[in-house]
C-alpha positions in Angstrom: 121.1 59.0 146.2 121.8 62.5 147.5 124.5 62.8 144.8 121.9 62.0 142.0 119.5 64.6 143.3 122.2 67.2 143.5 123.3 66.5 139.9 119.7 66.7 138.7 119.2 70.0 140.5 122.4 71.4 139.0 121.3 70.3 135.5 118.0 72.0 135.8 119.4 75.2 137.2 122.2 75.2 134.5 119.6 74.7 131.7 117.5 77.5 133.1 120.5 79.9 133.3 121.6 79.2 129.7 118.1 79.7 128.3 117.6 82.9 130.3 121.0 84.3 129.1 120.1 83.4 125.4 116.7 85.1 125.6 118.2 88.2 127.2 120.9 88.6 124.7 118.6 88.1 121.7 120.5 85.0 120.6 119.7 82.7 117.6 116.9 80.9 119.5 115.2 84.1 120.3 115.4 85.6 116.9 114.2 82.5 115.1 110.8 82.8 116.9 110.2 86.4 115.8 108.0 86.9 112.9 108.0 90.0 110.7 104.9 92.0 110.1 106.2 93.5 106.9 105.4 90.5 104.8 104.3 90.6 101.2 100.7 91.2 100.3 98.8 88.1 99.1 96.3 88.2 96.2 93.7 85.7 94.9 93.7 84.2 91.4 90.5 85.2 89.6 90.4 81.9 87.8 91.2 79.2 90.5 91.0 81.1 93.8 94.5 80.3 95.0 96.2 82.9 97.1 99.8 83.8 96.1 102.3 86.7 96.6 101.4 89.9 94.7 104.9 90.0 93.1 104.1 86.7 91.3 100.8 87.9 89.9 100.0 88.2 86.2 97.8 91.3 86.0 95.5 92.5 83.2 92.4 94.7 83.1 90.2 91.8 84.4 92.2 91.1 87.5 95.1 89.1 88.9 96.0 85.5 87.9 98.5 82.9 89.2 99.7 81.9 85.8 99.5 82.9 82.1 97.3 79.8 81.4 94.7 81.0 83.9 94.7 84.5 82.5 94.2 83.0 79.0 91.4 80.7 80.2 89.6 83.5 81.9 89.8 85.7 78.8 88.3 82.8 76.7 85.4 82.3 78.9 
């Protein structure tokens, strides 16, 4: 019984040491949790209201659209 408790304690301490070393060195587990604040701006389609990246926008004088079809529909209405 003492042997099982000693093994469980060693396992817990070993796991804690490995996680502490990984967080301190900035390993893969630590960097995967980080989120960048320099993301792309999101815009809203004037026709349907869906939000999408600004780089994918179709722009004309009326506003920004998610597709050529929505730009055309907005111009027709």
